[in-house]
Steps between C-alpha positions, in 0.01 A plus 500: 500500500590348161370691197304285260633488142293673232366274226638616166241625250418822315269636771763451770796669331447816706516300822847357438805616693691799355797261488327319212518668161164482320393585143471875456294474182137424419454123459126467422455496125866422430498350148611138486702554183771251598395141553755303696498119505671341799452731798754367746742663739744607231251688284354673805849603619622608157283606205207604719732709719644684200148588387398599852797739512399643164137548601619687807680761289327811362310386190690595181173532311493161330266209571500340842589135532388225734546125523247220490657194656412155368545157655466202266600218733287324761742603775447866408175484694708594806601827337138568401383444854774723642462793260127534444405592860790748497383676180816361333721698743801337662811602692860489383759479778854595404747346745871520562735527797368853560146380568164467329308756292135441402292643218159416359490445122191619312588444132328161495145610420333160486551124495338228292518129577463317170344178636218719633432677170707412195299735281567802723875445468490463123281808457719707732791434261286536189359837609635807315623652829751216546830612352751273672483143631796425724611161628675351800415134450842360611787391282333167427170646377599564138472150352840493333723195480815528706815481293333603172272790599234365264130528575376183672180432310471156660455635853162386641396860577564602140329195352197559721466872414546443128216249517278747691611847380200687640539338842867558584680385813864602445642851460555481126153359441354804675726739310413343166125514560514864613720600205273316257200693629688827455598400146142415406376827652752709308696599813879514522673238715625574849872492576610180676764582764686209659642579845644156577865407546571381148774619271337665195170462687299693243639288218421180693145622559462582131621152400239332717221742411557460125546125530167466678311749281622351172385155605165640611439711187769596245321830433516590869866404508579729207306789656683468831838469323433817301341713770578388854800627699703294749759730662787337686549600862720430800356502851672473837380509858542224758157414635477205740182311578270679745465320833284543809805655667485783245128549558551511875786747466281729286226491764743555787720773353254684275151404620392367160296182462585384147413149381792484257770768532824484302846504654786621282840669490555872433676428168301483177585520130299493178647530149265499199496540125273787402264314264143575609293591191184562703677714760645436845538665841795736537678241714830683456368771733485232770853372441463246219760518225432466128776360281535420132651162595403329824718195436814613688295581810300178499806287433679669790208443735420143397862382492602675824197537728279210392789260445648594839169411664536151351868480599422572867165324526583130470828505691325715760218247538748211518682684781177550692424868432150628426548861380737687272635720778588190705675349198692820426608522865693177430840620380548198273169552316564871473838425344347246261242753380759771449744266323228374265405859414857624460669205330234319301229756419643853481742423211197407289312825554505793257533857621174619654421870443503693826594195713829431678505120525724493808262731684203296377648174629582658836139621524374149426701354787361769730143438381527122539626550855220739602389353836165678491378325183555135595451387141442126526732261318194282445348778286807505277500120472152487345512374140875457491446307176397833346734736686824304462475488116411867477737648756800268540547279194544782244818618674632145514432454128676824408801420717530157338501663157793722600678242713435698817438401864178321598592333829289702741189510283536126434532446876170686540333268248635205700355654819163517325531131404588409859200700625274320251567170676246627754694459824777696669815350651315420823223318314245778544250546217557796269195669347511479122262738323549463126274432203728203423530388863414131453735458206785688669470307826494166318804582287698651789450190712572268210823680420632565849860609449458462123351816344429321173125441543433866586736634234304293251194725533526666159233759581733637770852437374451465126740297287793738536542496877375146556769371266788725604765285672651794689171610653402141579837442668468813716148416615588135560801581716309759707197274545711204610678721752170634636387145573834371628655799679192709572390850407733695729821322398413514130415870517834570672684324218328698228544844653859406572570477129479120472547504126555867421210454264 
């Protein structure tokens, strides 16, 4: 007789299988001293897990910490509806070739859905107990212009929130209103901790926060500039989209009925600057690393891991693959990824304290190929117009400055352009999920084998790359070959050292 899965909630923790690790600490009354905006799979597999590990250790005597999750977007209603009946509990499943391991995370103490109650969200951040507001709002959520890094004060979200400062909709509108209330009440500001995949992510967050606040109220802008901290950080853990297959596996193997579990790899890494004036959890006791300079770590991760995702994603899709492990099982794609890392990226990287780059690159290949994760290429193709400029183009620009090789990275840009045309080589439609989707599709189809229309998007390529004849020539030749010879033949030429570039 089949055993019925136990619905996950606080009352049922004692009924779960011994194979499932559950919080060993008291959750009721856990202070929600960290407010986190953007509660997706990554946050729940990363920052919340670090805090859960810390809460499970013998208390060192300092204050306890808990997280209040916040969803600002209409689609976040799904997370609200999943977490609230479960008392904000959820399951993390670590998977690799050795099997699956399940644990219930309890560090998320509550969840607020802003469209339900804007005021509750603002007051949660404005309350004296809030010491940190952390963010995972995706790389494109910071309202900076690609190519220049300047604050985009013309974005409709920004214009709208500046016109209605007490009724915010976007992240920085909420932050500004909460900080303004703290300022007027004589309270210190909270620390704003960016946990997105951006180089100098704290500095980027500060640029946008100050740009917004100064336009809202110069006095508020000055107060934030003088008092608010924006530590840089580097985060890393591959976390694919949760599917019904994952939910069914959790029910079947562990007897847990969880509306929205998280699937992830065993590996995790978190490097932070120690700039938290109002205090912080002792994350280092859970494996986080504090460094005076995060830049070498974040550059390594963004240029190697995130760029490699882009390198494999578009050629993988063009060749008919759906997941990273399928793509990496293709010897040609695996070779392309390794060549791009070794030849075009590694020479640009500074020494990274405590990291052997050869070992790190080998671990990336192993992680990408993890058959248990099934990270979807479609996930890594979302908002390519944001990811390509942040992860791939900086290495191309630096190599051009030093006269170095750019062939494989340029080939990957060409693969993105070919993908943007919206159909594969068999005429099947390709899903294009990008904030600039209509513009990209129009320009890709207008250009065909000519990359000129797409390269002319200044917000992506800037003046420097758009006008560089060497880069344009590389992309043009690769794109023409993709259309005329096909993805497989063109890939074979590039990994065969077509130009030794």
